[in-house]
C-alpha positions in Angstrom: -21.0 -10.3 -14.1 -21.6 -7.5 -10.5 -24.4 -5.8 -9.8 -25.6 -2.3 -7.8 -28.2 -1.9 -4.9 -30.6 -0.9 -7.8 -29.7 -4.2 -9.6 -28.1 -2.4 -12.6 -24.8 -4.2 -13.8 -21.6 -2.0 -12.1 -18.8 -4.3 -12.5 -17.4 -7.8 -12.3 -17.2 -10.1 -9.1 -13.8 -12.8 -9.7 -13.1 -15.6 -8.0 -9.9 -15.6 -7.2 -7.1 -17.8 -5.8 -4.1 -17.3 -3.8 -1.2 -20.1 -3.5 0.0 -19.1 0.2 3.1 -20.5 2.3 1.1 -22.8 5.1 5.0 -23.6 6.8 8.9 -24.3 5.1 7.6 -27.4 3.4 3.4 -26.9 2.1 1.3 -24.4 1.0 -2.2 -23.5 0.0 -5.1 -22.4 -1.9 -7.0 -19.7 -0.9 -10.3 -18.7 -2.5 -11.7 -15.1 -2.2 -14.1 -12.7 -4.1 -13.1 -9.3 -5.1 -15.6 -6.9 -7.5 -14.0 -4.9 -10.2 -15.0 -1.5 -12.4 -13.0 -2.2 -14.9 -11.2 -4.6 -16.8 -7.9 -4.5 -18.9 -6.5 -7.2 -21.0 -2.6 -7.9 -22.1 -2.1 -9.5 -24.1 -0.3 -8.0 -25.6 0.5 -4.1 -25.7 2.2 -3.9 -30.0 0.1 -7.5 -30.6 -2.8 -7.0 -32.4 -5.8 -6.8 -30.0 -7.0 -10.2 -29.1 -9.8 -10.6 -26.6 -10.9 -14.1 -26.1 -14.2 -15.3 -25.5 -16.1 -15.3 -22.2 -19.9 -15.8 -22.1 -21.7 -12.5 -21.2 -18.2 -10.4 -22.0 -19.4 -9.0 -24.9 -23.1 -7.4 -23.3 -21.4 -6.4 -20.5 -18.7 -4.3 -22.9 -22.1 -2.5 -25.2 -23.6 -2.5 -21.6 -20.3 -0.7 -20.2 -18.4 1.1 -23.4 -14.8 1.6 -22.8 -14.6 -0.4 -19.1 -12.8 -3.4 -21.1 -9.9 -2.5 -22.2 -6.9 -4.3 -24.6 -4.3 -3.5 -23.6 -3.2 -2.0 -26.9 -6.0 0.9 -26.5 -4.2 0.9 -22.7 -2.3 5.3 -23.0 -2.3 7.2 -20.3 -3.7 5.7 -16.2 -5.8 9.0 -15.4 -9.4 7.6 -17.1 -8.7 4.5 -14.5 -8.4 6.6 -11.6 -10.4 5.5 -8.1 -11.2 2.5 -9.7 -10.5 -1.2 -8.9 -8.2 -2.5 -12.2 -8.1 -6.2 -13.5 -5.4 -6.5 -15.6 -5.3 -10.1 -17.5 -1.9 -10.8 -17.9 1.7 -10.3 -16.6 3.5 -10.3 -19.2 6.0 -6.5 -20.3 2.3 -4.5 -20.9 0.5 -5.5 -18.1 3.6 -5.5 -15.7 4.0 -1.8 -17.3 0.3 -1.0 -17.3 0.0 -1.9 -13.6 2.8 -0.1 -11.9 1.5 3.5 -14.0 -2.1 2.5 -13.2 -0.7 1.1 -9.4 -0.4 5.5 -8.4 -3.7 6.2 -9.7 -6.3 3.5 -8.8 -7.8 2.4 -5.5 -5.8 -1.5 -6.9 -4.7 -2.9 -9.9 -4.7 -6.9 -9.5 -2.9 -9.1 -11.7 -3.8 -11.5 -13.2 -1.7 -14.8 -13.9 -1.7 -17.8 -15.6 
């Protein structure tokens, strides 16, 4: 969870890993933190919604309704304008949503297995 200057919950701060090429034959993992205003779970736009159980997610979703969405609920990119959005899942639905959001949001990030 991420908090604003007043101690109010304001989004998510996630620890991310990027694999960086060091030279021709080696890579290294670089860990960093990034803040997100919204999270889209893209486990299938046309499947039954499945949002995994993550500690604290239910409480956060109740406090900030509408910021956690399953790809099946996604319709248009405009409600996300100017935000930083994390898409979890890069199959067809995640990729399509990321592409649509990319011209409307501040940043879009895609998390894959």
